[in-house]
Chimera marker file (.cmm) of the C-alpha trace (Angstrom):
<marker_set name="trace">
<marker id="1" x="108.329" y="42.353" z="134.154" r="1" g="1" b="0" radius="0.5"/>
<marker id="2" x="106.735" y="44.043" z="131.160" r="1" g="1" b="0" radius="0.5"/>
<marker id="3" x="107.485" y="47.681" z="130.611" r="1" g="1" b="0" radius="0.5"/>
<marker id="4" x="104.282" y="49.722" z="130.535" r="1" g="1" b="0" radius="0.5"/>
<marker id="5" x="103.928" y="52.056" z="127.583" r="1" g="1" b="0" radius="0.5"/>
<marker id="6" x="101.738" y="55.077" z="128.249" r="1" g="1" b="0" radius="0.5"/>
<marker id="7" x="99.463" y="55.998" z="125.355" r="1" g="1" b="0" radius="0.5"/>
<marker id="8" x="99.600" y="59.667" z="124.332" r="1" g="1" b="0" radius="0.5"/>
<marker id="9" x="97.131" y="61.483" z="122.088" r="1" g="1" b="0" radius="0.5"/>
<marker id="10" x="97.980" y="65.012" z="121.015" r="1" g="1" b="0" radius="0.5"/>
<marker id="11" x="94.577" y="65.143" z="119.318" r="1" g="1" b="0" radius="0.5"/>
<marker id="12" x="92.688" y="64.591" z="122.597" r="1" g="1" b="0" radius="0.5"/>
<marker id="13" x="94.775" y="67.122" z="124.490" r="1" g="1" b="0" radius="0.5"/>
<marker id="14" x="94.410" y="69.698" z="121.721" r="1" g="1" b="0" radius="0.5"/>
<marker id="15" x="90.658" y="69.100" z="121.414" r="1" g="1" b="0" radius="0.5"/>
<marker id="16" x="90.106" y="69.857" z="125.123" r="1" g="1" b="0" radius="0.5"/>
<marker id="17" x="91.140" y="73.495" z="124.742" r="1" g="1" b="0" radius="0.5"/>
<marker id="18" x="88.063" y="75.700" z="124.549" r="1" g="1" b="0" radius="0.5"/>
<marker id="19" x="85.619" y="72.928" z="125.492" r="1" g="1" b="0" radius="0.5"/>
<marker id="20" x="83.163" y="73.173" z="128.367" r="1" g="1" b="0" radius="0.5"/>
<marker id="21" x="84.131" y="71.392" z="131.573" r="1" g="1" b="0" radius="0.5"/>
<marker id="22" x="82.617" y="67.921" z="131.866" r="1" g="1" b="0" radius="0.5"/>
<marker id="23" x="83.697" y="67.449" z="135.495" r="1" g="1" b="0" radius="0.5"/>
<marker id="24" x="81.538" y="70.322" z="136.825" r="1" g="1" b="0" radius="0.5"/>
<marker id="25" x="82.436" y="69.925" z="140.498" r="1" g="1" b="0" radius="0.5"/>
<marker id="26" x="79.892" y="71.749" z="142.711" r="1" g="1" b="0" radius="0.5"/>
<marker id="27" x="81.330" y="74.862" z="144.323" r="1" g="1" b="0" radius="0.5"/>
<marker id="28" x="84.519" y="74.707" z="142.261" r="1" g="1" b="0" radius="0.5"/>
<marker id="29" x="83.773" y="74.675" z="138.520" r="1" g="1" b="0" radius="0.5"/>
<marker id="30" x="84.620" y="78.066" z="136.991" r="1" g="1" b="0" radius="0.5"/>
<marker id="31" x="82.694" y="77.239" z="133.780" r="1" g="1" b="0" radius="0.5"/>
<marker id="32" x="85.329" y="79.030" z="131.719" r="1" g="1" b="0" radius="0.5"/>
<marker id="33" x="86.164" y="77.089" z="128.535" r="1" g="1" b="0" radius="0.5"/>
<marker id="34" x="89.328" y="79.173" z="128.123" r="1" g="1" b="0" radius="0.5"/>
<marker id="35" x="90.807" y="77.332" z="131.121" r="1" g="1" b="0" radius="0.5"/>
<marker id="36" x="89.792" y="73.818" z="130.009" r="1" g="1" b="0" radius="0.5"/>
<marker id="37" x="92.512" y="71.213" z="129.514" r="1" g="1" b="0" radius="0.5"/>
<marker id="38" x="92.633" y="67.434" z="129.213" r="1" g="1" b="0" radius="0.5"/>
<marker id="39" x="92.847" y="66.260" z="132.840" r="1" g="1" b="0" radius="0.5"/>
<marker id="40" x="94.389" y="62.817" z="133.341" r="1" g="1" b="0" radius="0.5"/>
<marker id="41" x="93.066" y="60.366" z="135.896" r="1" g="1" b="0" radius="0.5"/>
<marker id="42" x="94.807" y="60.675" z="139.266" r="1" g="1" b="0" radius="0.5"/>
<marker id="43" x="93.460" y="57.306" z="140.424" r="1" g="1" b="0" radius="0.5"/>
<marker id="44" x="95.503" y="54.156" z="140.978" r="1" g="1" b="0" radius="0.5"/>
<marker id="45" x="94.932" y="51.442" z="138.437" r="1" g="1" b="0" radius="0.5"/>
<marker id="46" x="94.367" y="53.870" z="135.554" r="1" g="1" b="0" radius="0.5"/>
<marker id="47" x="97.931" y="53.694" z="134.269" r="1" g="1" b="0" radius="0.5"/>
<marker id="48" x="99.222" y="56.409" z="136.602" r="1" g="1" b="0" radius="0.5"/>
<marker id="49" x="102.662" y="55.774" z="138.002" r="1" g="1" b="0" radius="0.5"/>
<marker id="50" x="104.958" y="57.628" z="140.322" r="1" g="1" b="0" radius="0.5"/>
<marker id="51" x="105.924" y="60.860" z="138.611" r="1" g="1" b="0" radius="0.5"/>
<marker id="52" x="103.905" y="60.024" z="135.502" r="1" g="1" b="0" radius="0.5"/>
<marker id="53" x="100.445" y="60.514" z="134.076" r="1" g="1" b="0" radius="0.5"/>
<marker id="54" x="97.859" y="57.934" z="133.127" r="1" g="1" b="0" radius="0.5"/>
<marker id="55" x="97.083" y="57.119" z="129.520" r="1" g="1" b="0" radius="0.5"/>
<marker id="56" x="95.618" y="60.055" z="127.593" r="1" g="1" b="0" radius="0.5"/>
<marker id="57" x="92.399" y="58.182" z="126.866" r="1" g="1" b="0" radius="0.5"/>
<marker id="58" x="91.760" y="58.017" z="130.638" r="1" g="1" b="0" radius="0.5"/>
<marker id="59" x="91.005" y="61.680" z="131.158" r="1" g="1" b="0" radius="0.5"/>
<marker id="60" x="88.349" y="64.345" z="130.756" r="1" g="1" b="0" radius="0.5"/>
<marker id="61" x="87.800" y="67.953" z="129.720" r="1" g="1" b="0" radius="0.5"/>
<marker id="62" x="88.198" y="69.920" z="132.953" r="1" g="1" b="0" radius="0.5"/>
<marker id="63" x="88.373" y="73.623" z="133.750" r="1" g="1" b="0" radius="0.5"/>
<marker id="64" x="91.379" y="74.772" z="135.754" r="1" g="1" b="0" radius="0.5"/>
<marker id="65" x="89.410" y="74.835" z="139.025" r="1" g="1" b="0" radius="0.5"/>
<marker id="66" x="88.019" y="71.300" z="138.670" r="1" g="1" b="0" radius="0.5"/>
<marker id="67" x="91.443" y="70.087" z="137.527" r="1" g="1" b="0" radius="0.5"/>
<marker id="68" x="92.978" y="71.513" z="140.721" r="1" g="1" b="0" radius="0.5"/>
<marker id="69" x="90.465" y="69.541" z="142.813" r="1" g="1" b="0" radius="0.5"/>
<marker id="70" x="91.006" y="66.360" z="140.792" r="1" g="1" b="0" radius="0.5"/>
<marker id="71" x="94.778" y="66.581" z="141.284" r="1" g="1" b="0" radius="0.5"/>
<marker id="72" x="94.410" y="67.505" z="144.991" r="1" g="1" b="0" radius="0.5"/>
<marker id="73" x="96.051" y="70.906" z="144.542" r="1" g="1" b="0" radius="0.5"/>
<marker id="74" x="93.209" y="72.522" z="146.522" r="1" g="1" b="0" radius="0.5"/>
<marker id="75" x="91.441" y="71.408" z="149.679" r="1" g="1" b="0" radius="0.5"/>
<marker id="76" x="88.003" y="69.859" z="149.208" r="1" g="1" b="0" radius="0.5"/>
<marker id="77" x="85.568" y="67.670" z="151.108" r="1" g="1" b="0" radius="0.5"/>
<marker id="78" x="84.618" y="65.320" z="148.280" r="1" g="1" b="0" radius="0.5"/>
<marker id="79" x="84.651" y="61.622" z="149.064" r="1" g="1" b="0" radius="0.5"/>
<marker id="80" x="87.298" y="59.907" z="146.918" r="1" g="1" b="0" radius="0.5"/>
<marker id="81" x="84.798" y="57.303" z="145.667" r="1" g="1" b="0" radius="0.5"/>
<marker id="82" x="82.300" y="60.008" z="144.691" r="1" g="1" b="0" radius="0.5"/>
<marker id="83" x="85.038" y="61.966" z="142.919" r="1" g="1" b="0" radius="0.5"/>
<marker id="84" x="86.078" y="58.862" z="140.991" r="1" g="1" b="0" radius="0.5"/>
<marker id="85" x="82.476" y="58.258" z="139.866" r="1" g="1" b="0" radius="0.5"/>
<marker id="86" x="82.186" y="61.888" z="138.823" r="1" g="1" b="0" radius="0.5"/>
<marker id="87" x="85.471" y="61.608" z="136.911" r="1" g="1" b="0" radius="0.5"/>
<marker id="88" x="84.335" y="58.442" z="135.093" r="1" g="1" b="0" radius="0.5"/>
<marker id="89" x="81.113" y="60.149" z="133.985" r="1" g="1" b="0" radius="0.5"/>
<marker id="90" x="83.120" y="63.175" z="132.791" r="1" g="1" b="0" radius="0.5"/>
<marker id="91" x="85.548" y="60.885" z="130.954" r="1" g="1" b="0" radius="0.5"/>
<marker id="92" x="82.679" y="59.155" z="129.163" r="1" g="1" b="0" radius="0.5"/>
<marker id="93" x="81.117" y="62.487" z="128.145" r="1" g="1" b="0" radius="0.5"/>
<marker id="94" x="84.461" y="63.922" z="127.013" r="1" g="1" b="0" radius="0.5"/>
<marker id="95" x="85.302" y="60.885" z="124.881" r="1" g="1" b="0" radius="0.5"/>
<marker id="96" x="81.836" y="60.835" z="123.299" r="1" g="1" b="0" radius="0.5"/>
<marker id="97" x="82.163" y="64.543" z="122.474" r="1" g="1" b="0" radius="0.5"/>
<marker id="98" x="85.636" y="63.997" z="120.990" r="1" g="1" b="0" radius="0.5"/>
<marker id="99" x="84.340" y="61.083" z="118.910" r="1" g="1" b="0" radius="0.5"/>
<marker id="100" x="81.424" y="63.161" z="117.586" r="1" g="1" b="0" radius="0.5"/>
<marker id="101" x="83.867" y="65.945" z="116.733" r="1" g="1" b="0" radius="0.5"/>
<marker id="102" x="85.961" y="63.507" z="114.697" r="1" g="1" b="0" radius="0.5"/>
<marker id="103" x="88.970" y="63.297" z="117.004" r="1" g="1" b="0" radius="0.5"/>
<marker id="104" x="91.212" y="60.320" z="116.227" r="1" g="1" b="0" radius="0.5"/>
<marker id="105" x="92.233" y="58.980" z="119.628" r="1" g="1" b="0" radius="0.5"/>
<marker id="106" x="94.592" y="56.298" z="118.323" r="1" g="1" b="0" radius="0.5"/>
<link id1="1" id2="2" r="1" g="1" b="0" radius="0.2"/>
<link id1="2" id2="3" r="1" g="1" b="0" radius="0.2"/>
<link id1="3" id2="4" r="1" g="1" b="0" radius="0.2"/>
<link id1="4" id2="5" r="1" g="1" b="0" radius="0.2"/>
<link id1="5" id2="6" r="1" g="1" b="0" radius="0.2"/>
<link id1="6" id2="7" r="1" g="1" b="0" radius="0.2"/>
<link id1="7" id2="8" r="1" g="1" b="0" radius="0.2"/>
<link id1="8" id2="9" r="1" g="1" b="0" radius="0.2"/>
<link id1="9" id2="10" r="1" g="1" b="0" radius="0.2"/>
<link id1="10" id2="11" r="1" g="1" b="0" radius="0.2"/>
<link id1="11" id2="12" r="1" g="1" b="0" radius="0.2"/>
<link id1="12" id2="13" r="1" g="1" b="0" radius="0.2"/>
<link id1="13" id2="14" r="1" g="1" b="0" radius="0.2"/>
<link id1="14" id2="15" r="1" g="1" b="0" radius="0.2"/>
<link id1="15" id2="16" r="1" g="1" b="0" radius="0.2"/>
<link id1="16" id2="17" r="1" g="1" b="0" radius="0.2"/>
<link id1="17" id2="18" r="1" g="1" b="0" radius="0.2"/>
<link id1="18" id2="19" r="1" g="1" b="0" radius="0.2"/>
<link id1="19" id2="20" r="1" g="1" b="0" radius="0.2"/>
<link id1="20" id2="21" r="1" g="1" b="0" radius="0.2"/>
<link id1="21" id2="22" r="1" g="1" b="0" radius="0.2"/>
<link id1="22" id2="23" r="1" g="1" b="0" radius="0.2"/>
<link id1="23" id2="24" r="1" g="1" b="0" radius="0.2"/>
<link id1="24" id2="25" r="1" g="1" b="0" radius="0.2"/>
<link id1="25" id2="26" r="1" g="1" b="0" radius="0.2"/>
<link id1="26" id2="27" r="1" g="1" b="0" radius="0.2"/>
<link id1="27" id2="28" r="1" g="1" b="0" radius="0.2"/>
<link id1="28" id2="29" r="1" g="1" b="0" radius="0.2"/>
<link id1="29" id2="30" r="1" g="1" b="0" radius="0.2"/>
<link id1="30" id2="31" r="1" g="1" b="0" radius="0.2"/>
<link id1="31" id2="32" r="1" g="1" b="0" radius="0.2"/>
<link id1="32" id2="33" r="1" g="1" b="0" radius="0.2"/>
<link id1="33" id2="34" r="1" g="1" b="0" radius="0.2"/>
<link id1="34" id2="35" r="1" g="1" b="0" radius="0.2"/>
<link id1="35" id2="36" r="1" g="1" b="0" radius="0.2"/>
<link id1="36" id2="37" r="1" g="1" b="0" radius="0.2"/>
<link id1="37" id2="38" r="1" g="1" b="0" radius="0.2"/>
<link id1="38" id2="39" r="1" g="1" b="0" radius="0.2"/>
<link id1="39" id2="40" r="1" g="1" b="0" radius="0.2"/>
<link id1="40" id2="41" r="1" g="1" b="0" radius="0.2"/>
<link id1="41" id2="42" r="1" g="1" b="0" radius="0.2"/>
<link id1="42" id2="43" r="1" g="1" b="0" radius="0.2"/>
<link id1="43" id2="44" r="1" g="1" b="0" radius="0.2"/>
<link id1="44" id2="45" r="1" g="1" b="0" radius="0.2"/>
<link id1="45" id2="46" r="1" g="1" b="0" radius="0.2"/>
<link id1="46" id2="47" r="1" g="1" b="0" radius="0.2"/>
<link id1="47" id2="48" r="1" g="1" b="0" radius="0.2"/>
<link id1="48" id2="49" r="1" g="1" b="0" radius="0.2"/>
<link id1="49" id2="50" r="1" g="1" b="0" radius="0.2"/>
<link id1="50" id2="51" r="1" g="1" b="0" radius="0.2"/>
<link id1="51" id2="52" r="1" g="1" b="0" radius="0.2"/>
<link id1="52" id2="53" r="1" g="1" b="0" radius="0.2"/>
<link id1="53" id2="54" r="1" g="1" b="0" radius="0.2"/>
<link id1="54" id2="55" r="1" g="1" b="0" radius="0.2"/>
<link id1="55" id2="56" r="1" g="1" b="0" radius="0.2"/>
<link id1="56" id2="57" r="1" g="1" b="0" radius="0.2"/>
<link id1="57" id2="58" r="1" g="1" b="0" radius="0.2"/>
<link id1="58" id2="59" r="1" g="1" b="0" radius="0.2"/>
<link id1="59" id2="60" r="1" g="1" b="0" radius="0.2"/>
<link id1="60" id2="61" r="1" g="1" b="0" radius="0.2"/>
<link id1="61" id2="62" r="1" g="1" b="0" radius="0.2"/>
<link id1="62" id2="63" r="1" g="1" b="0" radius="0.2"/>
<link id1="63" id2="64" r="1" g="1" b="0" radius="0.2"/>
<link id1="64" id2="65" r="1" g="1" b="0" radius="0.2"/>
<link id1="65" id2="66" r="1" g="1" b="0" radius="0.2"/>
<link id1="66" id2="67" r="1" g="1" b="0" radius="0.2"/>
<link id1="67" id2="68" r="1" g="1" b="0" radius="0.2"/>
<link id1="68" id2="69" r="1" g="1" b="0" radius="0.2"/>
<link id1="69" id2="70" r="1" g="1" b="0" radius="0.2"/>
<link id1="70" id2="71" r="1" g="1" b="0" radius="0.2"/>
<link id1="71" id2="72" r="1" g="1" b="0" radius="0.2"/>
<link id1="72" id2="73" r="1" g="1" b="0" radius="0.2"/>
<link id1="73" id2="74" r="1" g="1" b="0" radius="0.2"/>
<link id1="74" id2="75" r="1" g="1" b="0" radius="0.2"/>
<link id1="75" id2="76" r="1" g="1" b="0" radius="0.2"/>
<link id1="76" id2="77" r="1" g="1" b="0" radius="0.2"/>
<link id1="77" id2="78" r="1" g="1" b="0" radius="0.2"/>
<link id1="78" id2="79" r="1" g="1" b="0" radius="0.2"/>
<link id1="79" id2="80" r="1" g="1" b="0" radius="0.2"/>
<link id1="80" id2="81" r="1" g="1" b="0" radius="0.2"/>
<link id1="81" id2="82" r="1" g="1" b="0" radius="0.2"/>
<link id1="82" id2="83" r="1" g="1" b="0" radius="0.2"/>
<link id1="83" id2="84" r="1" g="1" b="0" radius="0.2"/>
<link id1="84" id2="85" r="1" g="1" b="0" radius="0.2"/>
<link id1="85" id2="86" r="1" g="1" b="0" radius="0.2"/>
<link id1="86" id2="87" r="1" g="1" b="0" radius="0.2"/>
<link id1="87" id2="88" r="1" g="1" b="0" radius="0.2"/>
<link id1="88" id2="89" r="1" g="1" b="0" radius="0.2"/>
<link id1="89" id2="90" r="1" g="1" b="0" radius="0.2"/>
<link id1="90" id2="91" r="1" g="1" b="0" radius="0.2"/>
<link id1="91" id2="92" r="1" g="1" b="0" radius="0.2"/>
<link id1="92" id2="93" r="1" g="1" b="0" radius="0.2"/>
<link id1="93" id2="94" r="1" g="1" b="0" radius="0.2"/>
<link id1="94" id2="95" r="1" g="1" b="0" radius="0.2"/>
<link id1="95" id2="96" r="1" g="1" b="0" radius="0.2"/>
<link id1="96" id2="97" r="1" g="1" b="0" radius="0.2"/>
<link id1="97" id2="98" r="1" g="1" b="0" radius="0.2"/>
<link id1="98" id2="99" r="1" g="1" b="0" radius="0.2"/>
<link id1="99" id2="100" r="1" g="1" b="0" radius="0.2"/>
<link id1="100" id2="101" r="1" g="1" b="0" radius="0.2"/>
<link id1="101" id2="102" r="1" g="1" b="0" radius="0.2"/>
<link id1="102" id2="103" r="1" g="1" b="0" radius="0.2"/>
<link id1="103" id2="104" r="1" g="1" b="0" radius="0.2"/>
<link id1="104" id2="105" r="1" g="1" b="0" radius="0.2"/>
<link id1="105" id2="106" r="1" g="1" b="0" radius="0.2"/>
</marker_set>
């Protein structure tokens, strides 16, 4: 069995600080860029493993409140499929923003 290596990008994680939230979950987003971090995908199949995080390039800029929902630290009524679609849109927007800002992901 091949050992999976998880890709890490300090540049992506650093870039997220101070950005606006791209997840923008209705009723939860605090819209405070001071709380924004790079939120990794919590979904199976995205490189996440037991006790570990997914690859850094599978994430998005998320405020602390949206990040709590994404990681199931707070109760919510969002359908898991809807949340995944919302996450994928946020990931796309976050990566495009990082690219335009000159962030070197690799």
